[in-house]
PDB file of N, CA, C and O in Angstrom, chain B, residues numbered from 101:
ATOM      1  N   MET B 101       0.858  -1.183   0.000  1.00  0.00           N
ATOM      2  CA  MET B 101       0.000   0.000   0.000  1.00  0.00           C
ATOM      3  C   MET B 101       0.894   1.233   0.000  1.00  0.00           C
ATOM      4  O   MET B 101       1.940   1.230   0.649  1.00  0.00           O
ATOM      5  N   GLU B 102       0.514   2.259  -0.697  1.00  0.00           N
ATOM      6  CA  GLU B 102       1.323   3.450  -0.880  1.00  0.00           C
ATOM      7  C   GLU B 102       1.149   4.431   0.268  1.00  0.00           C
ATOM      8  O   GLU B 102       0.041   4.635   0.765  1.00  0.00           O
ATOM      9  N   THR B 103       2.255   5.033   0.683  1.00  0.00           N
ATOM     10  CA  THR B 103       2.226   6.031   1.742  1.00  0.00           C
ATOM     11  C   THR B 103       1.582   7.313   1.235  1.00  0.00           C
ATOM     12  O   THR B 103       1.783   7.690   0.080  1.00  0.00           O
ATOM     13  N   GLN B 104       0.817   7.981   2.075  1.00  0.00           N
ATOM     14  CA  GLN B 104       0.216   9.262   1.722  1.00  0.00           C
ATOM     15  C   GLN B 104       1.329  10.296   1.617  1.00  0.00           C
ATOM     16  O   GLN B 104       1.820  10.780   2.636  1.00  0.00           O
ATOM     17  N   ALA B 105       1.729  10.637   0.404  1.00  0.00           N
ATOM     18  CA  ALA B 105       2.861  11.530   0.187  1.00  0.00           C
ATOM     19  C   ALA B 105       2.634  12.904   0.805  1.00  0.00           C
ATOM     20  O   ALA B 105       3.558  13.478   1.383  1.00  0.00           O
ATOM     21  N   ASN B 106       1.437  13.433   0.696  1.00  0.00           N
ATOM     22  CA  ASN B 106       1.181  14.779   1.214  1.00  0.00           C
ATOM     23  C   ASN B 106       0.655  14.759   2.640  1.00  0.00           C
ATOM     24  O   ASN B 106       0.403  15.815   3.220  1.00  0.00           O
ATOM     25  N   GLY B 107       0.485  13.575   3.212  1.00  0.00           N
ATOM     26  CA  GLY B 107       0.019  13.479   4.589  1.00  0.00           C
ATOM     27  C   GLY B 107      -1.444  13.859   4.766  1.00  0.00           C
ATOM     28  O   GLY B 107      -1.904  14.010   5.898  1.00  0.00           O
ATOM     29  N   ASP B 108      -2.182  14.018   3.674  1.00  0.00           N
ATOM     30  CA  ASP B 108      -3.578  14.434   3.767  1.00  0.00           C
ATOM     31  C   ASP B 108      -4.472  13.212   3.993  1.00  0.00           C
ATOM     32  O   ASP B 108      -4.952  12.593   3.043  1.00  0.00           O
ATOM     33  N   VAL B 109      -4.682  12.881   5.254  1.00  0.00           N
ATOM     34  CA  VAL B 109      -5.523  11.734   5.581  1.00  0.00           C
ATOM     35  C   VAL B 109      -6.985  12.110   5.652  1.00  0.00           C
ATOM     36  O   VAL B 109      -7.845  11.229   5.688  1.00  0.00           O
ATOM     37  N   ALA B 110      -7.291  13.402   5.673  1.00  0.00           N
ATOM     38  CA  ALA B 110      -8.678  13.855   5.783  1.00  0.00           C
ATOM     39  C   ALA B 110      -9.514  13.415   4.583  1.00  0.00           C
ATOM     40  O   ALA B 110     -10.734  13.290   4.691  1.00  0.00           O
ATOM     41  N   ALA B 111      -8.872  13.181   3.452  1.00  0.00           N
ATOM     42  CA  ALA B 111      -9.605  12.783   2.253  1.00  0.00           C
ATOM     43  C   ALA B 111      -9.998  11.311   2.279  1.00  0.00           C
ATOM     44  O   ALA B 111     -10.839  10.885   1.488  1.00  0.00           O
ATOM     45  N   LEU B 112      -9.402  10.530   3.175  1.00  0.00           N
ATOM     46  CA  LEU B 112      -9.697   9.103   3.253  1.00  0.00           C
ATOM     47  C   LEU B 112     -10.994   8.860   4.017  1.00  0.00           C
ATOM     48  O   LEU B 112     -11.317   9.580   4.962  1.00  0.00           O
ATOM     49  N   SER B 113     -11.724   7.842   3.596  1.00  0.00           N
ATOM     50  CA  SER B 113     -12.889   7.426   4.378  1.00  0.00           C
ATOM     51  C   SER B 113     -12.376   6.772   5.656  1.00  0.00           C
ATOM     52  O   SER B 113     -11.194   6.443   5.755  1.00  0.00           O
ATOM     53  N   PHE B 114     -13.260   6.583   6.637  1.00  0.00           N
ATOM     54  CA  PHE B 114     -12.870   5.920   7.879  1.00  0.00           C
ATOM     55  C   PHE B 114     -12.286   4.541   7.571  1.00  0.00           C
ATOM     56  O   PHE B 114     -11.252   4.158   8.118  1.00  0.00           O
ATOM     57  N   GLU B 115     -12.960   3.803   6.691  1.00  0.00           N
ATOM     58  CA  GLU B 115     -12.516   2.451   6.353  1.00  0.00           C
ATOM     59  C   GLU B 115     -11.153   2.456   5.674  1.00  0.00           C
ATOM     60  O   GLU B 115     -10.308   1.611   5.969  1.00  0.00           O
ATOM     61  N   GLU B 116     -10.932   3.406   4.763  1.00  0.00           N
ATOM     62  CA  GLU B 116      -9.633   3.509   4.090  1.00  0.00           C
ATOM     63  C   GLU B 116      -8.526   3.864   5.083  1.00  0.00           C
ATOM     64  O   GLU B 116      -7.435   3.296   5.040  1.00  0.00           O
ATOM     65  N   ALA B 117      -8.819   4.804   5.971  1.00  0.00           N
ATOM     66  CA  ALA B 117      -7.832   5.217   6.967  1.00  0.00           C
ATOM     67  C   ALA B 117      -7.495   4.063   7.903  1.00  0.00           C
ATOM     68  O   ALA B 117      -6.328   3.858   8.238  1.00  0.00           O
ATOM     69  N   LEU B 118      -8.500   3.312   8.325  1.00  0.00           N
ATOM     70  CA  LEU B 118      -8.274   2.179   9.218  1.00  0.00           C
ATOM     71  C   LEU B 118      -7.453   1.092   8.517  1.00  0.00           C
ATOM     72  O   LEU B 118      -6.558   0.500   9.119  1.00  0.00           O
ATOM     73  N   LYS B 119      -7.759   0.837   7.254  1.00  0.00           N
ATOM     74  CA  LYS B 119      -7.019  -0.168   6.491  1.00  0.00           C
ATOM     75  C   LYS B 119      -5.555   0.249   6.338  1.00  0.00           C
ATOM     76  O   LYS B 119      -4.652  -0.575   6.481  1.00  0.00           O
ATOM     77  N   ARG B 120      -5.330   1.522   6.049  1.00  0.00           N
ATOM     78  CA  ARG B 120      -3.959   2.027   5.914  1.00  0.00           C
ATOM     79  C   ARG B 120      -3.242   1.936   7.257  1.00  0.00           C
ATOM     80  O   ARG B 120      -2.070   1.563   7.305  1.00  0.00           O
ATOM     81  N   LEU B 121      -3.924   2.268   8.335  1.00  0.00           N
ATOM     82  CA  LEU B 121      -3.329   2.197   9.670  1.00  0.00           C
ATOM     83  C   LEU B 121      -2.938   0.755   9.999  1.00  0.00           C
ATOM     84  O   LEU B 121      -1.869   0.516  10.561  1.00  0.00           O
ATOM     85  N   GLU B 122      -3.782  -0.188   9.657  1.00  0.00           N
ATOM     86  CA  GLU B 122      -3.464  -1.600   9.878  1.00  0.00           C
ATOM     87  C   GLU B 122      -2.237  -2.022   9.079  1.00  0.00           C
ATOM     88  O   GLU B 122      -1.406  -2.783   9.575  1.00  0.00           O
ATOM     89  N   ALA B 123      -2.116  -1.530   7.839  1.00  0.00           N
ATOM     90  CA  ALA B 123      -0.952  -1.850   7.011  1.00  0.00           C
ATOM     91  C   ALA B 123       0.324  -1.258   7.619  1.00  0.00           C
ATOM     92  O   ALA B 123       1.384  -1.882   7.585  1.00  0.00           O
ATOM     93  N   ILE B 124       0.208  -0.062   8.170  1.00  0.00           N
ATOM     94  CA  ILE B 124       1.368   0.582   8.803  1.00  0.00           C
ATOM     95  C   ILE B 124       1.805  -0.215  10.027  1.00  0.00           C
ATOM     96  O   ILE B 124       2.995  -0.473  10.206  1.00  0.00           O
ATOM     97  N   VAL B 125       0.863  -0.602  10.860  1.00  0.00           N
ATOM     98  CA  VAL B 125       1.187  -1.383  12.057  1.00  0.00           C
ATOM     99  C   VAL B 125       1.860  -2.692  11.654  1.00  0.00           C
ATOM    100  O   VAL B 125       2.851  -3.098  12.261  1.00  0.00           O
ATOM    101  N   SER B 126       1.328  -3.342  10.639  1.00  0.00           N
ATOM    102  CA  SER B 126       1.905  -4.597  10.164  1.00  0.00           C
ATOM    103  C   SER B 126       3.341  -4.394   9.685  1.00  0.00           C
ATOM    104  O   SER B 126       4.227  -5.192   9.993  1.00  0.00           O
ATOM    105  N   ARG B 127       3.557  -3.331   8.938  1.00  0.00           N
ATOM    106  CA  ARG B 127       4.906  -3.030   8.416  1.00  0.00           C
ATOM    107  C   ARG B 127       5.861  -2.736   9.564  1.00  0.00           C
ATOM    108  O   ARG B 127       6.992  -3.223   9.561  1.00  0.00           O
ATOM    109  N   LEU B 128       5.434  -1.958  10.533  1.00  0.00           N
ATOM    110  CA  LEU B 128       6.288  -1.646  11.669  1.00  0.00           C
ATOM    111  C   LEU B 128       6.586  -2.893  12.498  1.00  0.00           C
ATOM    112  O   LEU B 128       7.714  -3.086  12.952  1.00  0.00           O
ATOM    113  N   GLU B 129       5.581  -3.732  12.694  1.00  0.00           N
ATOM    114  CA  GLU B 129       5.771  -4.947  13.483  1.00  0.00           C
ATOM    115  C   GLU B 129       6.671  -5.961  12.788  1.00  0.00           C
ATOM    116  O   GLU B 129       7.295  -6.792  13.447  1.00  0.00           O
ATOM    117  N   SER B 130       6.740  -5.896  11.462  1.00  0.00           N
ATOM    118  CA  SER B 130       7.568  -6.849  10.720  1.00  0.00           C
ATOM    119  C   SER B 130       9.051  -6.627  10.988  1.00  0.00           C
ATOM    120  O   SER B 130       9.848  -7.558  10.872  1.00  0.00           O
ATOM    121  N   GLY B 131       9.425  -5.406  11.344  1.00  0.00           N
ATOM    122  CA  GLY B 131      10.831  -5.102  11.590  1.00  0.00           C
ATOM    123  C   GLY B 131      11.641  -4.904  10.324  1.00  0.00           C
ATOM    124  O   GLY B 131      12.860  -4.746  10.384  1.00  0.00           O
ATOM    125  N   ASP B 132      10.974  -4.911   9.177  1.00  0.00           N
ATOM    126  CA  ASP B 132      11.677  -4.774   7.900  1.00  0.00           C
ATOM    127  C   ASP B 132      11.896  -3.328   7.471  1.00  0.00           C
ATOM    128  O   ASP B 132      12.662  -3.075   6.541  1.00  0.00           O
ATOM    129  N   ALA B 133      11.250  -2.387   8.120  1.00  0.00           N
ATOM    130  CA  ALA B 133      11.362  -0.983   7.730  1.00  0.00           C
ATOM    131  C   ALA B 133      12.665  -0.392   8.261  1.00  0.00           C
ATOM    132  O   ALA B 133      13.114  -0.729   9.357  1.00  0.00           O
ATOM    133  N   THR B 134      13.257   0.488   7.472  1.00  0.00           N
ATOM    134  CA  THR B 134      14.444   1.202   7.937  1.00  0.00           C
ATOM    135  C   THR B 134      14.031   2.187   9.020  1.00  0.00           C
ATOM    136  O   THR B 134      12.840   2.428   9.217  1.00  0.00           O
ATOM    137  N   LEU B 135      14.995   2.752   9.716  1.00  0.00           N
ATOM    138  CA  LEU B 135      14.689   3.714  10.768  1.00  0.00           C
ATOM    139  C   LEU B 135      13.935   4.911  10.209  1.00  0.00           C
ATOM    140  O   LEU B 135      12.923   5.327  10.772  1.00  0.00           O
ATOM    141  N   ASP B 136      14.425   5.467   9.102  1.00  0.00           N
ATOM    142  CA  ASP B 136      13.747   6.629   8.499  1.00  0.00           C
ATOM    143  C   ASP B 136      12.327   6.280   8.055  1.00  0.00           C
ATOM    144  O   ASP B 136      11.394   7.059   8.252  1.00  0.00           O
ATOM    145  N   GLU B 137      12.178   5.100   7.451  1.00  0.00           N
ATOM    146  CA  GLU B 137      10.844   4.674   7.023  1.00  0.00           C
ATOM    147  C   GLU B 137       9.937   4.462   8.234  1.00  0.00           C
ATOM    148  O   GLU B 137       8.761   4.824   8.198  1.00  0.00           O
ATOM    149  N   SER B 138      10.473   3.881   9.297  1.00  0.00           N
ATOM    150  CA  SER B 138       9.693   3.658  10.510  1.00  0.00           C
ATOM    151  C   SER B 138       9.202   4.975  11.098  1.00  0.00           C
ATOM    152  O   SER B 138       8.056   5.072  11.538  1.00  0.00           O
ATOM    153  N   ILE B 139      10.055   5.977  11.106  1.00  0.00           N
ATOM    154  CA  ILE B 139       9.669   7.292  11.631  1.00  0.00           C
ATOM    155  C   ILE B 139       8.560   7.893  10.779  1.00  0.00           C
ATOM    156  O   ILE B 139       7.589   8.427  11.314  1.00  0.00           O
ATOM    157  N   SER B 140       8.695   7.813   9.462  1.00  0.00           N
ATOM    158  CA  SER B 140       7.657   8.333   8.556  1.00  0.00           C
ATOM    159  C   SER B 140       6.348   7.574   8.727  1.00  0.00           C
ATOM    160  O   SER B 140       5.275   8.176   8.771  1.00  0.00           O
ATOM    161  N   LEU B 141       6.441   6.251   8.823  1.00  0.00           N
ATOM    162  CA  LEU B 141       5.243   5.437   9.008  1.00  0.00           C
ATOM    163  C   LEU B 141       4.563   5.761  10.329  1.00  0.00           C
ATOM    164  O   LEU B 141       3.338   5.854  10.393  1.00  0.00           O
ATOM    165  N   TYR B 142       5.353   5.933  11.383  1.00  0.00           N
ATOM    166  CA  TYR B 142       4.785   6.257  12.691  1.00  0.00           C
ATOM    167  C   TYR B 142       4.046   7.592  12.638  1.00  0.00           C
ATOM    168  O   TYR B 142       2.945   7.717  13.174  1.00  0.00           O
ATOM    169  N   ALA B 143       4.652   8.591  11.990  1.00  0.00           N
ATOM    170  CA  ALA B 143       4.024   9.913  11.878  1.00  0.00           C
ATOM    171  C   ALA B 143       2.717   9.821  11.099  1.00  0.00           C
ATOM    172  O   ALA B 143       1.714  10.422  11.484  1.00  0.00           O
ATOM    173  N   GLU B 144       2.732   9.068  10.001  1.00  0.00           N
ATOM    174  CA  GLU B 144       1.506   8.901   9.215  1.00  0.00           C
ATOM    175  C   GLU B 144       0.458   8.147  10.031  1.00  0.00           C
ATOM    176  O   GLU B 144      -0.722   8.499  10.009  1.00  0.00           O
ATOM    177  N   GLY B 145       0.887   7.119  10.743  1.00  0.00           N
ATOM    178  CA  GLY B 145      -0.026   6.349  11.570  1.00  0.00           C
ATOM    179  C   GLY B 145      -0.674   7.191  12.646  1.00  0.00           C
ATOM    180  O   GLY B 145      -1.854   7.018  12.951  1.00  0.00           O
ATOM    181  N   ASP B 146       0.088   8.101  13.223  1.00  0.00           N
ATOM    182  CA  ASP B 146      -0.460   8.988  14.252  1.00  0.00           C
ATOM    183  C   ASP B 146      -1.537   9.897  13.670  1.00  0.00           C
ATOM    184  O   ASP B 146      -2.559  10.137  14.314  1.00  0.00           O
ATOM    185  N   LYS B 147      -1.319  10.403  12.464  1.00  0.00           N
ATOM    186  CA  LYS B 147      -2.332  11.234  11.795  1.00  0.00           C
ATOM    187  C   LYS B 147      -3.586  10.419  11.487  1.00  0.00           C
ATOM    188  O   LYS B 147      -4.708  10.893  11.664  1.00  0.00           O
ATOM    189  N   LEU B 148      -3.376   9.182  11.021  1.00  0.00           N
ATOM    190  CA  LEU B 148      -4.510   8.313  10.707  1.00  0.00           C
ATOM    191  C   LEU B 148      -5.303   7.976  11.963  1.00  0.00           C
ATOM    192  O   LEU B 148      -6.534   7.975  11.938  1.00  0.00           O
ATOM    193  N   ARG B 149      -4.606   7.691  13.063  1.00  0.00           N
ATOM    194  CA  ARG B 149      -5.270   7.386  14.331  1.00  0.00           C
ATOM    195  C   ARG B 149      -6.134   8.559  14.779  1.00  0.00           C
ATOM    196  O   ARG B 149      -7.284   8.379  15.179  1.00  0.00           O
ATOM    197  N   ALA B 150      -5.571   9.756  14.709  1.00  0.00           N
ATOM    198  CA  ALA B 150      -6.318  10.953  15.109  1.00  0.00           C
ATOM    199  C   ALA B 150      -7.544  11.152  14.218  1.00  0.00           C
ATOM    200  O   ALA B 150      -8.616  11.513  14.705  1.00  0.00           O
ATOM    201  N   GLN B 151      -7.386  10.918  12.918  1.00  0.00           N
ATOM    202  CA  GLN B 151      -8.501  11.067  11.977  1.00  0.00           C
ATOM    203  C   GLN B 151      -9.598  10.053  12.285  1.00  0.00           C
ATOM    204  O   GLN B 151     -10.780  10.397  12.284  1.00  0.00           O
ATOM    205  N   CYS B 152      -9.216   8.817  12.545  1.00  0.00           N
ATOM    206  CA  CYS B 152     -10.200   7.775  12.869  1.00  0.00           C
ATOM    207  C   CYS B 152     -10.928   8.101  14.172  1.00  0.00           C
ATOM    208  O   CYS B 152     -12.146   7.945  14.253  1.00  0.00           O
ATOM    209  N   GLU B 153     -10.201   8.548  15.181  1.00  0.00           N
ATOM    210  CA  GLU B 153     -10.835   8.925  16.457  1.00  0.00           C
ATOM    211  C   GLU B 153     -11.819  10.067  16.270  1.00  0.00           C
ATOM    212  O   GLU B 153     -12.907  10.054  16.846  1.00  0.00           O
ATOM    213  N   ALA B 154     -11.436  11.066  15.459  1.00  0.00           N
ATOM    214  CA  ALA B 154     -12.329  12.205  15.212  1.00  0.00           C
ATOM    215  C   ALA B 154     -13.597  11.765  14.486  1.00  0.00           C
ATOM    216  O   ALA B 154     -14.695  12.224  14.800  1.00  0.00           O
ATOM    217  N   ARG B 155     -13.434  10.875  13.518  1.00  0.00           N
ATOM    218  CA  ARG B 155     -14.615  10.397  12.781  1.00  0.00           C
ATOM    219  C   ARG B 155     -15.527   9.568  13.681  1.00  0.00           C
ATOM    220  O   ARG B 155     -16.749   9.667  13.577  1.00  0.00           O
ATOM    221  N   LEU B 156     -14.950   8.754  14.562  1.00  0.00           N
ATOM    222  CA  LEU B 156     -15.765   7.974  15.488  1.00  0.00           C
ATOM    223  C   LEU B 156     -16.505   8.874  16.468  1.00  0.00           C
ATOM    224  O   LEU B 156     -17.680   8.642  16.755  1.00  0.00           O
ATOM    225  N   ALA B 157     -15.829   9.900  16.986  1.00  0.00           N
ATOM    226  CA  ALA B 157     -16.470  10.835  17.919  1.00  0.00           C
ATOM    227  C   ALA B 157     -17.621  11.560  17.228  1.00  0.00           C
ATOM    228  O   ALA B 157     -18.678  11.769  17.822  1.00  0.00           O
ATOM    229  N   SER B 158     -17.409  11.938  15.978  1.00  0.00           N
ATOM    230  CA  SER B 158     -18.450  12.619  15.213  1.00  0.00           C
ATOM    231  C   SER B 158     -19.649  11.693  14.992  1.00  0.00           C
ATOM    232  O   SER B 158     -20.798  12.113  15.131  1.00  0.00           O
ATOM    233  N   ALA B 159     -19.380  10.450  14.654  1.00  0.00           N
ATOM    234  CA  ALA B 159     -20.463   9.487  14.431  1.00  0.00           C
ATOM    235  C   ALA B 159     -21.222   9.237  15.728  1.00  0.00           C
ATOM    236  O   ALA B 159     -22.450   9.158  15.725  1.00  0.00           O
ATOM    237  N   GLN B 160     -20.501   9.114  16.831  1.00  0.00           N
ATOM    238  CA  GLN B 160     -21.149   8.856  18.114  1.00  0.00           C
ATOM    239  C   GLN B 160     -22.050  10.025  18.506  1.00  0.00           C
ATOM    240  O   GLN B 160     -23.118   9.822  19.085  1.00  0.00           O
ATOM    241  N   ALA B 161     -21.625  11.240  18.193  1.00  0.00           N
ATOM    242  CA  ALA B 161     -22.417  12.414  18.526  1.00  0.00           C
ATOM    243  C   ALA B 161     -23.735  12.437  17.747  1.00  0.00           C
ATOM    244  O   ALA B 161     -24.702  13.059  18.185  1.00  0.00           O
ATOM    245  N   ARG B 162     -23.774  11.764  16.600  1.00  0.00           N
ATOM    246  CA  ARG B 162     -24.988  11.753  15.774  1.00  0.00           C
ATOM    247  C   ARG B 162     -25.928  10.610  16.122  1.00  0.00           C
ATOM    248  O   ARG B 162     -27.081  10.602  15.690  1.00  0.00           O
ATOM    249  N   ILE B 163     -25.452   9.658  16.889  1.00  0.00           N
ATOM    250  CA  ILE B 163     -26.283   8.501  17.242  1.00  0.00           C
ATOM    251  C   ILE B 163     -27.241   8.883  18.364  1.00  0.00           C
ATOM    252  O   ILE B 163     -26.850   9.527  19.338  1.00  0.00           O
ATOM    253  N   GLU B 164     -28.468   8.488  18.218  1.00  0.00           N
ATOM    254  CA  GLU B 164     -29.471   8.756  19.241  1.00  0.00           C
ATOM    255  C   GLU B 164     -30.079   7.445  19.707  1.00  0.00           C
ATOM    256  O   GLU B 164     -30.230   6.500  18.933  1.00  0.00           O
ATOM    257  N   LYS B 165     -30.416   7.407  20.955  1.00  0.00           N
ATOM    258  CA  LYS B 165     -31.055   6.227  21.529  1.00  0.00           C
ATOM    259  C   LYS B 165     -32.562   6.462  21.530  1.00  0.00           C
ATOM    260  O   LYS B 165     -33.036   7.514  21.960  1.00  0.00           O
ATOM    261  N   ILE B 166     -33.297   5.487  21.051  1.00  0.00           N
ATOM    262  CA  ILE B 166     -34.759   5.576  21.042  1.00  0.00           C
ATOM    263  C   ILE B 166     -35.261   5.250  22.441  1.00  0.00           C
ATOM    264  O   ILE B 166     -34.884   4.235  23.026  1.00  0.00           O
ATOM    265  N   THR B 167     -36.103   6.107  22.962  1.00  0.00           N
ATOM    266  CA  THR B 167     -36.693   5.849  24.275  1.00  0.00           C
ATOM    267  C   THR B 167     -38.078   5.238  24.082  1.00  0.00           C
ATOM    268  O   THR B 167     -38.820   5.605  23.171  1.00  0.00           O
ATOM    269  N   LEU B 168     -38.403   4.303  24.959  1.00  0.00           N
ATOM    270  CA  LEU B 168     -39.678   3.601  24.871  1.00  0.00           C
ATOM    271  C   LEU B 168     -40.545   3.942  26.074  1.00  0.00           C
ATOM    272  O   LEU B 168     -40.047   4.136  27.183  1.00  0.00           O
ATOM    273  N   GLY B 169     -41.842   4.012  25.838  1.00  0.00           N
ATOM    274  CA  GLY B 169     -42.799   4.223  26.912  1.00  0.00           C
ATOM    275  C   GLY B 169     -43.096   2.916  27.624  1.00  0.00           C
ATOM    276  O   GLY B 169     -42.559   1.869  27.263  1.00  0.00           O
ATOM    277  N   GLN B 170     -43.949   2.977  28.632  1.00  0.00           N
ATOM    278  CA  GLN B 170     -44.300   1.775  29.389  1.00  0.00           C
ATOM    279  C   GLN B 170     -44.992   0.727  28.533  1.00  0.00           C
ATOM    280  O   GLN B 170     -44.952  -0.465  28.838  1.00  0.00           O
ATOM    281  N   ASP B 171     -45.624   1.180  27.464  1.00  0.00           N
ATOM    282  CA  ASP B 171     -46.301   0.229  26.577  1.00  0.00           C
ATOM    283  C   ASP B 171     -45.348  -0.358  25.530  1.00  0.00           C
ATOM    284  O   ASP B 171     -45.766  -1.158  24.693  1.00  0.00           O
ATOM    285  N   GLY B 172     -44.081   0.033  25.574  1.00  0.00           N
ATOM    286  CA  GLY B 172     -43.090  -0.493  24.642  1.00  0.00           C
ATOM    287  C   GLY B 172     -43.015   0.240  23.326  1.00  0.00           C
ATOM    288  O   GLY B 172     -42.252  -0.146  22.441  1.00  0.00           O
ATOM    289  N   ARG B 173     -43.794   1.293  23.185  1.00  0.00           N
ATOM    290  CA  ARG B 173     -43.792   2.070  21.950  1.00  0.00           C
ATOM    291  C   ARG B 173     -42.771   3.201  22.043  1.00  0.00           C
ATOM    292  O   ARG B 173     -42.554   3.756  23.120  1.00  0.00           O
ATOM    293  N   PRO B 174     -42.140   3.546  20.911  1.00  0.00           N
ATOM    294  CA  PRO B 174     -41.174   4.657  20.935  1.00  0.00           C
ATOM    295  C   PRO B 174     -41.841   5.947  21.367  1.00  0.00           C
ATOM    296  O   PRO B 174     -42.935   6.273  20.906  1.00  0.00           O
ATOM    297  N   THR B 175     -41.181   6.683  22.255  1.00  0.00           N
ATOM    298  CA  THR B 175     -41.712   7.956  22.716  1.00  0.00           C
ATOM    299  C   THR B 175     -40.823   9.139  22.349  1.00  0.00           C
ATOM    300  O   THR B 175     -41.230  10.292  22.494  1.00  0.00           O
ATOM    301  N   GLY B 176     -39.639   8.864  21.886  1.00  0.00           N
ATOM    302  CA  GLY B 176     -38.729   9.946  21.520  1.00  0.00           C
ATOM    303  C   GLY B 176     -37.308   9.428  21.440  1.00  0.00           C
ATOM    304  O   GLY B 176     -37.066   8.221  21.440  1.00  0.00           O
ATOM    305  N   VAL B 177     -36.380  10.356  21.371  1.00  0.00           N
ATOM    306  CA  VAL B 177     -34.967   9.997  21.312  1.00  0.00           C
ATOM    307  C   VAL B 177     -34.189  10.842  22.302  1.00  0.00           C
ATOM    308  O   VAL B 177     -34.621  11.924  22.699  1.00  0.00           O
ATOM    309  N   GLN B 178     -33.049  10.333  22.686  1.00  0.00           N
ATOM    310  CA  GLN B 178     -32.131  11.093  23.542  1.00  0.00           C
ATOM    311  C   GLN B 178     -30.731  10.767  23.069  1.00  0.00           C
ATOM    312  O   GLN B 178     -30.535   9.728  22.438  1.00  0.00           O
ATOM    313  N   PRO B 179     -29.738  11.616  23.349  1.00  0.00           N
ATOM    314  CA  PRO B 179     -28.363  11.340  22.908  1.00  0.00           C
ATOM    315  C   PRO B 179     -27.863  10.008  23.442  1.00  0.00           C
ATOM    316  O   PRO B 179     -28.144   9.633  24.580  1.00  0.00           O
ATOM    317  N   PHE B 180     -27.129   9.312  22.614  1.00  0.00           N
ATOM    318  CA  PHE B 180     -26.552   8.032  22.996  1.00  0.00           C
ATOM    319  C   PHE B 180     -25.304   8.296  23.831  1.00  0.00           C
ATOM    320  O   PHE B 180     -24.485   9.143  23.476  1.00  0.00           O
ATOM    321  N   GLU B 181     -25.158   7.583  24.924  1.00  0.00           N
ATOM    322  CA  GLU B 181     -23.973   7.692  25.752  1.00  0.00           C
ATOM    323  C   GLU B 181     -23.308   6.334  25.801  1.00  0.00           C
ATOM    324  O   GLU B 181     -23.879   5.373  26.316  1.00  0.00           O
ATOM    325  N   ALA B 182     -22.093   6.253  25.261  1.00  0.00           N
ATOM    326  CA  ALA B 182     -21.349   4.989  25.306  1.00  0.00           C
ATOM    327  C   ALA B 182     -20.919   4.721  26.725  1.00  0.00           C
ATOM    328  O   ALA B 182     -20.580   5.646  27.463  1.00  0.00           O
ATOM    329  N   GLY B 183     -20.929   3.491  27.105  1.00  0.00           N
ATOM    330  CA  GLY B 183     -20.524   3.224  28.467  1.00  0.00           C
ATOM    331  C   GLY B 183     -20.160   1.860  28.732  1.00  0.00           C
ATOM    332  O   GLY B 183     -19.800   1.526  29.861  1.00  0.00           O
TER     333      GLY B 183
END
């Protein structure tokens, strides 16, 4: 997989960024990367991690939990809280 030359990870979808991050981790864990390549990969991976976290936080903020009345019918929504 090709390294993002311009470091612009914002253009990647969440899935693309996660796939690239997994490839970077695999490459780093293999021990085959040179020191300079490892540093570049780590920097790119850090940007990808931050992008993925931001996208997840944004998605979580949009998720709503449906509230049910005593009769089991939906009565409204409230913000979802992960826990």
